[in-house]
RODO-2510 file (C-alpha; in nm, 4 decimals, decimal comma):
residues 459
     n   res          X          Y          Z
     1     m    -0,0007     0,0065    -0,0024
     2     i     0,2892     0,2449     0,0864
     3     k     0,4601     0,1745    -0,2565
     4     r     0,1472     0,2319    -0,4356
     5     t     0,0930     0,5717    -0,2474
     6     s     0,4543     0,6727    -0,3288
     7     a     0,4023     0,5966    -0,7019
     8     l     0,0680     0,7983    -0,7068
     9     s     0,2719     1,0827    -0,5531
    10     n     0,5393     1,0771    -0,7886
    11     l     0,2935     1,0571    -1,0733
    12     n     0,1113     1,3647    -0,9441
    13     y     0,4461     1,5653    -0,9347
    14     k     0,5044     1,4837    -1,2761
    15     k     0,1680     1,5844    -1,3826
    16     v     0,2209     1,9154    -1,1929
    17     f     0,5398     2,0112    -1,3485
    18     l     0,3993     1,9198    -1,6923
    19     c     0,0921     2,1333    -1,6345
    20     f     0,3269     2,4243    -1,5314
    21     l     0,5303     2,4013    -1,8389
    22     l     0,2249     2,3711    -2,0695
    23     f     0,0915     2,6751    -1,8611
    24     q     0,4130     2,8912    -1,9469
    25     v     0,3844     2,8050    -2,3105
    26     m     0,0321     2,9203    -2,3241
    27     c     0,1285     3,2402    -2,1720
    28     i     0,4025     3,3095    -2,4003
    29     v     0,1548     3,2364    -2,7007
    30     v    -0,1148     3,4888    -2,5814
    31     f     0,1467     3,7307    -2,4982
    32     l     0,2548     3,7310    -2,8624
    33     i    -0,0954     3,7341    -2,9872
    34     q    -0,1917     4,0270    -2,7462
    35     p     0,1316     4,2081    -2,6866
    36     n    -0,0657     4,4642    -2,4678
    37     l    -0,1735     4,2152    -2,2219
    38     t     0,0465     4,2260    -1,9156
    39     f     0,1365     3,9096    -1,6963
    40     n     0,2535     3,8918    -1,3574
    41     l     0,5005     3,6086    -1,3609
    42     q     0,5340     3,6189    -0,9905
    43     k     0,1732     3,5339    -0,9318
    44     i     0,2677     3,2297    -1,1802
    45     y     0,5303     3,1338    -0,9570
    46     r     0,3313     3,1792    -0,6274
    47     i     0,0677     2,9269    -0,7681
    48     l     0,3408     2,6774    -0,8518
    49     l     0,5007     2,7281    -0,4925
    50     k     0,1465     2,6668    -0,3378
    51     i     0,1179     2,3288    -0,5325
    52     i     0,4710     2,2374    -0,4361
    53     k     0,3946     2,3191    -0,0650
    54     r     0,0661     2,1397    -0,0501
    55     r     0,2476     1,8419     0,1257
    56     d     0,4858     2,0601     0,3238
    57     n     0,7698     1,9999     0,0698
    58     k     1,0972     2,1786     0,1377
    59     t     1,2627     2,3196    -0,1853
    60     i     1,6169     2,2868    -0,2409
    61     l     1,8177     2,4886    -0,5240
    62     i     2,1569     2,3715    -0,6317
    63     w     2,2996     2,7352    -0,7108
    64     n     2,5934     2,6499    -0,9119
    65     s     2,7593     2,3383    -1,1050
    66     p     2,4749     2,0978    -1,0421
    67     n     2,6515     1,8508    -1,2770
    68     r     2,9207     1,8114    -1,0372
    69     i     2,8927     1,4215    -0,9584
    70     e     2,8351     1,4715    -0,5811
    71     t     2,5283     1,6492    -0,6240
    72     a     2,4104     1,5098    -0,9609
    73     a     2,4419     1,1541    -0,8392
    74     f     2,1242     1,2133    -0,6238
    75     g     1,8865     1,3357    -0,8880
    76     l     1,6364     1,6168    -0,9278
    77     g     1,2663     1,6898    -0,8050
    78     h     1,0803     1,5071    -0,5439
    79     e     1,1229     1,1268    -0,6757
    80     p     1,4722     1,0791    -0,5760
    81     f     1,4144     1,1093    -0,1999
    82     v     1,1442     0,8277    -0,2410
    83     q     1,3848     0,6238    -0,4520
    84     h     1,6650     0,6493    -0,1998
    85     g     1,4385     0,5605     0,0828
    86     c     1,4972     0,8781     0,2918
    87     e     1,3478     0,8915     0,6170
    88     v     1,2065     1,2243     0,5496
    89     s     1,1164     1,2636     0,1907
    90     t     0,9103     1,5778     0,1387
    91     c     1,1660     1,7799    -0,0334
    92     v     1,2203     1,8817    -0,3897
    93     v     1,5454     1,9498    -0,5578
    94     f     1,5979     2,2083    -0,8416
    95     d     1,8936     2,3025    -1,0530
    96     n     1,7347     2,5856    -1,2577
    97     t     1,7622     2,9109    -1,0822
    98     s     1,4817     3,0604    -1,2726
    99     v     1,1820     2,8187    -1,1627
   100     l     1,1109     3,0101    -0,8321
   101     p     1,2226     3,3440    -0,6935
   102     l     1,5360     3,2990    -0,4932
   103     e     1,3655     3,4179    -0,1847
   104     d     1,1244     3,1243    -0,1858
   105     y     1,3851     2,8399    -0,1595
   106     d     1,4166     2,6658     0,1773
   107     a     1,7906     2,5936     0,1132
   108     i     2,0338     2,7272    -0,1389
   109     i     2,3446     2,4922    -0,1909
   110     v     2,6751     2,6877    -0,2958
   111     n     2,9345     2,4788    -0,4496
   112     i     3,2308     2,6566    -0,2971
   113     q     3,4588     2,4635    -0,5307
   114     e     3,2912     2,6353    -0,8380
   115     l     3,2298     2,9721    -0,6943
   116     w     3,4591     3,1454    -0,9180
   117     k     3,2399     3,0614    -1,2295
   118     i     2,9199     3,2313    -1,1134
   119     g     2,9754     3,4011    -0,7769
   120     m     2,7298     3,4082    -0,4887
   121     p     2,3595     3,4670    -0,5157
   122     s     2,2182     3,7897    -0,4684
   123     f     1,8714     3,8391    -0,3250
   124     n     1,6769     3,9433    -0,0347
   125     r     1,7289     3,6691     0,2293
   126     q     1,4373     3,5617     0,4177
   127     k     1,4297     3,4078     0,7838
   128     h     1,3391     3,0724     0,6806
   129     q     1,6159     3,0284     0,4161
   130     r     1,9452     2,8169     0,4790
   131     l     2,2567     2,9012     0,2626
   132     v     2,4541     2,5822     0,2482
   133     f     2,8530     2,5875     0,2154
   134     l     2,9204     2,2639     0,0264
   135     t     3,2515     2,1099    -0,0720
   136     q     3,4101     1,7674    -0,0975
   137     e     3,7560     1,8939    -0,1685
   138     s     4,0121     1,9844     0,0804
   139     p     4,1002     2,3409     0,1824
   140     t     4,4267     2,3346    -0,0189
   141     t     4,2012     2,3651    -0,3629
   142     l     4,0292     2,6777    -0,2153
   143     p     4,3014     2,9401    -0,2015
   144     y     4,0991     3,1811    -0,4189
   145     i     3,8207     3,2221    -0,1686
   146     e     3,7991     3,5760    -0,0040
   147     y     3,6884     3,4382     0,3429
   148     h     3,6233     3,7772     0,4764
   149     l     3,3517     3,8340     0,2118
   150     v     3,1612     3,5179     0,3061
   151     e     3,1560     3,5946     0,6852
   152     n     2,8011     3,5614     0,8429
   153     l     2,6377     3,4308     0,5126
   154     f     2,6370     3,0509     0,5457
   155     n     2,4011     2,8796     0,7772
   156     w     2,5075     2,5269     0,7405
   157     t     2,8125     2,3391     0,6094
   158     m     2,7778     2,0210     0,3809
   159     s     3,1229     1,8382     0,3543
   160     y     3,3368     1,5465     0,4381
   161     k     3,4400     1,7130     0,7662
   162     l     3,3183     1,5261     1,0462
   163     n     3,1784     1,8249     1,2262
   164     s     2,9638     1,9560     0,9264
   165     d     2,6016     2,0290     0,9739
   166     v     2,5246     1,7662     0,7039
   167     l     2,7618     1,5024     0,6155
   168     l     2,8934     1,4587     0,2436
   169     l     3,1164     1,1497     0,3335
   170     y     3,3346     0,9554     0,0817
   171     g     3,2493     0,6432     0,2852
   172     r     3,1162     0,4885     0,5971
   173     i     3,1854     0,1950     0,8082
   174     r     2,9137     0,0581     1,0058
   175     p     2,9617    -0,2157     1,2898
   176     g     2,7426    -0,5036     1,2651
   177     p     2,5585    -0,6969     1,5667
   178     k     2,8841    -0,9108     1,6385
   179     a     3,1356    -0,6477     1,6187
   180     p     3,3543    -0,6309     1,9231
   181     t     3,3100    -0,3361     2,1782
   182     n     3,6555    -0,3493     2,3535
   183     l     4,0107    -0,4013     2,2458
   184     a     4,0390    -0,7553     2,4379
   185     d     3,7552    -0,8783     2,1979
   186     t     3,9247    -0,7263     1,8966
   187     h     4,2455    -0,9133     1,9820
   188     k     4,0676    -1,2339     2,0172
   189     m     3,9168    -1,2091     1,6869
   190     m     4,2468    -1,1301     1,5490
   191     e     4,3918    -1,4368     1,6967
   192     e     4,1107    -1,6259     1,5125
   193     m     4,2502    -1,5579     1,1757
   194     h     4,5510    -1,7917     1,2796
   195     l     4,3198    -2,0857     1,2594
   196     q     4,3457    -2,3224     0,9679
   197     s     3,9813    -2,2731     0,8734
   198     a     4,0368    -1,9047     0,8603
   199     r     4,0428    -1,7399     0,5042
   200     n     4,3859    -1,6848     0,3635
   201     y     4,3748    -1,3246     0,2098
   202     a     4,7300    -1,3625     0,0823
   203     a     4,6621    -1,6672    -0,1239
   204     n     4,7399    -1,6290    -0,5069
   205     k     4,8766    -1,2657    -0,4504
   206     t     5,2068    -1,2446    -0,6559
   207     r     5,2808    -0,8716    -0,6254
   208     q     5,3365    -0,6512    -0,3219
   209     v     5,2341    -0,2700    -0,3246
   210     v     5,0253    -0,0962    -0,5805
   211     w     4,9516     0,2749    -0,6080
   212     m     4,6831     0,4349    -0,8570
   213     a     4,7051     0,8133    -0,9034
   214     s     4,6595     1,0670    -1,1857
   215     h     4,7792     1,3828    -1,0055
   216     c     5,1530     1,3563    -0,9681
   217     n     5,2370     1,6907    -0,8063
   218     t     5,0610     1,7298    -0,4817
   219     k     5,0421     1,9447    -0,1824
   220     s     5,0972     1,6458     0,0308
   221     l     5,4261     1,5401    -0,1611
   222     r     5,2875     1,1866    -0,1762
   223     e     5,4732     1,1216    -0,5116
   224     t     5,8074     1,1819    -0,3389
   225     y     5,7125     0,9300    -0,0679
   226     v     5,6266     0,6660    -0,3160
   227     r     5,9616     0,7435    -0,5012
   228     e     6,1483     0,6910    -0,1750
   229     l     5,9477     0,3786    -0,0616
   230     s     5,9995     0,2139    -0,4067
   231     k     6,3660     0,2168    -0,3363
   232     f     6,3066    -0,0448    -0,0582
   233     i     6,0092    -0,2396    -0,1907
   234     s     5,8407    -0,3122    -0,5236
   235     v     5,5612    -0,0583    -0,6118
   236     d     5,3603    -0,0704    -0,9237
   237     v     5,2008     0,2695    -1,0291
   238     y     4,8953     0,2803    -1,2217
   239     g     4,7486     0,6007    -1,4061
   240     g     4,9080     0,9088    -1,5102
   241     c     5,1832     0,8898    -1,2612
   242     g     5,3149     0,5423    -1,3573
   243     n     5,3763     0,2976    -1,6381
   244     f     5,0576     0,0729    -1,5560
   245     s     4,6848     0,1630    -1,6841
   246     c     4,3403     0,0769    -1,5595
   247     d     4,0220     0,1741    -1,6972
   248     r     3,8465     0,4777    -1,5347
   249     n     3,4798     0,5310    -1,4972
   250     g     3,3591     0,7979    -1,7499
   251     t     3,1099     0,9672    -1,4991
   252     h     3,3311     1,0197    -1,2131
   253     w     3,6847     0,9938    -1,0583
   254     l     3,6697     0,6311    -0,9571
   255     s     3,8157     0,3496    -1,1762
   256     h     3,6036     0,0861    -1,3004
   257     p     3,5215    -0,2097    -1,0577
   258     e     3,6959    -0,4520    -1,2833
   259     c     4,0216    -0,2416    -1,2399
   260     y     3,9685    -0,2945    -0,8555
   261     d     3,9184    -0,6585    -0,9197
   262     k     4,2301    -0,6951    -1,0852
   263     l     4,4346    -0,5029    -0,8464
   264     e     4,3061    -0,7195    -0,5430
   265     a     4,3611    -1,0354    -0,7048
   266     e     4,7395    -0,9560    -0,7710
   267     y     4,8462    -0,7083    -0,4874
   268     k     4,8532    -0,7304    -0,0949
   269     f     4,8917    -0,3539    -0,0246
   270     y     4,7237    -0,0510    -0,1663
   271     l     4,8626     0,3101    -0,1083
   272     s     4,5714     0,4988    -0,0146
   273     f     4,7674     0,8444    -0,0395
   274     e     4,5537     1,1742    -0,0153
   275     n     4,6764     1,4738    -0,2257
   276     s     4,6582     1,6951     0,0848
   277     i     4,7070     1,6353     0,4572
   278     c     4,3961     1,8125     0,5989
   279     t     4,1583     1,7399     0,8892
   280     d     3,9133     1,4602     0,8438
   281     y     4,0040     1,4396     0,4670
   282     a     3,9553     1,0711     0,3871
   283     t     3,8573     0,9952     0,0409
   284     e     3,7414     0,7130    -0,1763
   285     k     4,1147     0,6077    -0,1943
   286     f     4,0646     0,4719     0,1552
   287     f     3,6987     0,3382     0,1635
   288     e     3,7011     0,1761    -0,1740
   289     i     4,0008    -0,0332    -0,0668
   290     l     3,8572    -0,1393     0,2636
   291     k     3,5780    -0,3008     0,0625
   292     r     3,8557    -0,5090    -0,1256
   293     r     4,0970    -0,7773    -0,0177
   294     m     4,4011    -0,5396     0,0207
   295     i     4,5422    -0,3655     0,3066
   296     p     4,5270     0,0100     0,2767
   297     v     4,8359     0,1957     0,3497
   298     v     4,7034     0,5446     0,4461
   299     y     4,8668     0,8765     0,4123
   300     g     4,6422     1,1581     0,5220
   301     g     4,5210     1,3938     0,7920
   302     a     4,2033     1,2100     0,8947
   303     n     4,1867     1,0360     1,2416
   304     y     4,1718     0,6916     1,0966
   305     s     4,1305     0,5146     1,4266
   306     a     3,7901     0,7028     1,4757
   307     i     3,6428     0,5938     1,1340
   308     a     3,7857     0,2446     1,0760
   309     p     3,8201    -0,0593     1,2620
   310     h     4,1297    -0,1274     1,4805
   311     h     4,4148    -0,3081     1,2774
   312     s     4,2422    -0,2539     0,9586
   313     y     4,4914    -0,0276     0,7882
   314     i     4,8658     0,0765     0,8086
   315     n     4,9185     0,4267     0,8789
   316     v     5,2394     0,5819     0,6994
   317     l     5,2861     0,8583     0,9672
   318     d     5,3302     0,5883     1,2283
   319     f     5,6849     0,5161     1,0665
   320     e     5,9794     0,7449     1,0870
   321     t     6,0944     0,6812     0,7154
   322     p     5,9594     0,5288     0,4096
   323     e     6,2379     0,2494     0,4600
   324     k     6,1039     0,1453     0,7799
   325     l     5,7456     0,1129     0,6478
   326     a     5,8867    -0,0884     0,3549
   327     q     6,0605    -0,3264     0,6282
   328     y     5,7281    -0,3798     0,7853
   329     l     5,5379    -0,4284     0,4570
   330     r     5,8075    -0,7028     0,3583
   331     f     5,7705    -0,8732     0,6702
   332     l     5,3837    -0,8919     0,6223
   333     d     5,4377    -1,0150     0,2861
   334     e     5,6445    -1,3024     0,3935
   335     n     5,4050    -1,4014     0,6755
   336     d     5,0581    -1,4678     0,5902
   337     m     4,9490    -1,5199     0,9477
   338     f     5,0302    -1,1348     1,0352
   339     y     4,9224    -1,0355     0,7006
   340     n     4,5576    -1,1985     0,7468
   341     e     4,5131    -1,0300     1,0966
   342     y     4,4570    -0,7296     0,9124
   343     f     4,1146    -0,8757     0,7755
   344     w     3,9754    -0,9876     1,1059
   345     w     3,7101    -0,7217     1,0917
   346     k     3,5374    -0,8279     0,7436
   347     e     3,2800    -1,0312     0,8731
   348     h     3,1534    -0,7851     1,1482
   349     y     3,1592    -0,4398     0,9716
   350     q     3,0019    -0,3105     0,6344
   351     v     3,1705    -0,0561     0,4321
   352     e     2,9862     0,1815     0,2162
   353     a     3,1791     0,3789    -0,0390
   354     g     3,1331     0,5780    -0,3744
   355     v     2,9292     0,8877    -0,5026
   356     d     2,5921     0,7358    -0,4580
   357     q     2,6018     0,6692    -0,1060
   358     m     2,7734     1,0112    -0,0585
   359     a     2,4815     1,1993    -0,2381
   360     r     2,2125     0,9549    -0,0765
   361     h     2,3065     1,0284     0,2796
   362     g     2,3978     1,3840     0,2287
   363     f     2,0475     1,4916     0,0680
   364     c     1,8334     1,2549     0,2753
   365     d     2,0040     1,4224     0,5867
   366     l     1,9634     1,7809     0,4474
   367     c     1,5857     1,7174     0,3893
   368     k     1,5366     1,5883     0,7342
   369     k     1,7304     1,8816     0,8872
   370     l     1,5202     2,1380     0,6975
   371     h     1,2181     1,9870     0,8502
   372     q     1,3586     1,9514     1,2086
   373     e     1,5383     2,2603     1,2546
   374     e     1,2871     2,5092     1,1057
   375     e     1,2974     2,7524     1,3988
   376     v     1,6965     2,7088     1,4460
   377     i     1,8815     3,0023     1,3017
   378     k     2,2648     2,9819     1,3050
   379     y     2,5506     3,1722     1,0967
   380     y     2,9120     3,1045     1,0514
   381     p     3,0745     3,4302     1,1506
   382     e     3,3927     3,3160     0,9865
   383     l     3,5341     3,0239     0,8025
   384     i     3,9144     3,0460     0,8216
   385     s     3,9349     2,8477     1,1431
   386     e     3,7621     2,5542     0,9674
   387     w     3,8426     2,5859     0,5907
   388     h     4,1803     2,7778     0,5591
   389     p     4,4697     2,5443     0,4659
   390     s     4,6862     2,7259     0,7219
   391     t     4,4556     2,6070     0,9968
   392     q     4,3401     2,2785     0,8645
   393     c     4,6367     2,1144     0,6712
   394     k     4,9905     1,9927     0,7416
   395     y     5,2892     2,0270     0,4951
   396     f     5,5993     1,8088     0,4650
   397     n     5,9341     1,8422     0,3166
   398     s     6,0340     1,5861     0,0364
   399     w     6,0683     1,2316     0,1667
   400     e     6,3350     1,1514    -0,0667
   401     r     6,6828     1,1132     0,0737
   402     t     7,0211     1,1328    -0,1063
   403     t     7,3678     1,0155     0,0052
   404     t     7,6811     1,2546    -0,0510
   405     s     8,0295     1,1260    -0,1548
   406     t     8,3303     1,3395    -0,2637
   407     s     8,0730     1,6314    -0,3194
   408     t     7,8585     1,4062    -0,5518
   409     t     7,5000     1,3422    -0,4686
   410     s     7,3571     1,0154    -0,5826
   411     t     7,0111     0,8689    -0,5293
   412     i     6,9830     0,5492    -0,3388
   413     p     6,9285     0,2413    -0,5573
   414     t     6,5581     0,1611    -0,6476
   415     t     6,6045    -0,2122    -0,6245
   416     p     6,5964    -0,3278    -0,2709
   417     t     6,9178    -0,4947    -0,1538
   418     s     7,0346    -0,6471     0,1829
   419     s     7,2572    -0,3527     0,2346
   420     t     6,9822    -0,0911     0,2439
   421     t     6,6888    -0,2748     0,3906
   422     q     6,7277    -0,5025     0,6789
   423     s     6,5042    -0,8045     0,6800
   424     i     6,3008    -0,8949     0,9848
   425     t     6,2519    -1,2694     1,0401
   426     t     6,1203    -1,4967     1,2945
   427     s     6,4590    -1,6357     1,3614
   428     t     6,5790    -1,2791     1,4822
   429     i     6,3610    -1,3182     1,8024
   430     a     6,2925    -1,6772     1,8154
   431     p     6,5837    -1,8719     1,7090
   432     n     6,4540    -2,1949     1,8060
   433     c     6,1559    -2,1676     1,5473
   434     t     6,1987    -2,3446     1,2422
   435     n     5,8803    -2,1920     1,0710
   436     i     5,5933    -1,9547     1,1217
   437     t     5,3549    -2,2390     1,2391
   438     d     5,5698    -2,2666     1,5730
   439     i     5,4816    -1,9217     1,6515
   440     q     5,0970    -1,9863     1,5610
   441     k     5,0896    -2,2511     1,8206
   442     s     5,2003    -1,9993     2,0980
   443     p     5,0267    -1,6878     2,1512
   444     r     5,2759    -1,5592     2,3818
   445     l     5,5575    -1,6058     2,1285
   446     h     5,3313    -1,4454     1,8606
   447     k     5,2751    -1,1465     2,0771
   448     k     5,6283    -1,1240     2,1586
   449     l     5,7112    -1,1195     1,7982
   450     l     5,4784    -0,8504     1,6866
   451     g     5,5890    -0,6260     1,9753
   452     y     5,9640    -0,6803     1,8482
   453     v     5,8532    -0,5883     1,4953
   454     m     5,6828    -0,2699     1,5952
   455     q     5,9536    -0,1704     1,8376
   456     r     6,2089    -0,1891     1,5617
   457     l     6,0057    -0,0055     1,2913
   458     l     5,8099     0,2692     1,4793
   459     p     5,9866     0,5935     1,5861
***
């Protein structure tokens, strides 16, 4: 019965908009026939607005660049709110600024990333209206914004930042009913990965590290980290920054799923390196890989421990140098038991990633907020503290190191050798163990080895 009601509702809205378009055409025809007849377009708009508001719909205008994927993925009109199963669905999205007077929209979304193309909307703002600051890019891409000109203008923010009024996240990780609630239970589940019946995520993988990127000159200097890391462990680079290629999706920034299928079948580690090191900035480079059978090696400014399960990723910034990171990755590559521990959480959490979930959650939450906070008025007196790169981002010097001999500087060889990278093996700490299964039988020895490895590698 509910589905039928929704279908009728959608059909009614289509009829309303079709009738309105026909009405406009008739007005134009009559005007051409009788040029002395004057029409009050504002009255026509008011009639349309009353029809829209008949079911207490909130109107949302995407002011600029509505074709950007983070907004276009949701859709226009009322129907998407029903299709996406929004908790509150009585909203309508517009991308044409001339359908209604600007003063009549309940929310106007300003894509701050594209503001240079059209500028801010100019109109007499009403008390009920919300001006929404939207972006899914980091502050390093917004240097042209004159922050003092947008003080006390925006009511809400809609972005990847966790303190946004409306969250527009690249991904979400939701615990299931059997997810652990404390560290002791987590460690127990990690140890269960040692059982013979546990899945071996390293099986049939023949390559070590992969990175996929098209932006090769970044604020985070991730490209220099990759170059330094590749001196100590094999790194294959896909995209514009490397010699390997993979098909990209023609509609947005993600590669085809088949590309990720290929990578997870061959590689053990994926470099989830962000182009800037800014607060909360964790993109699809992280969440897409968590859905796969590779360990994400993260390099970014997000608090990953707050958004992902314990021991589900490796953080570059936990290691003093790329060489020490390479040592640890090689250790995991050589020992499946330790490698598999990073997948303990797979059966207990659900990962959402991609633009569809981003847009769905974002617009559903915006619609709900418009209805629930009608009387709540807030403004952002300034945006520098939350969106200026000087307050939100970190910068590093080049990660590459050189050795100097007789006034000549030479780069460290790219092929790992025993002289440049010290191998960590089980015999180093447990000389009486002939293979890794001896450690598997002894949890105490296992913890001792893991503690030793981390002590050797971490700063």
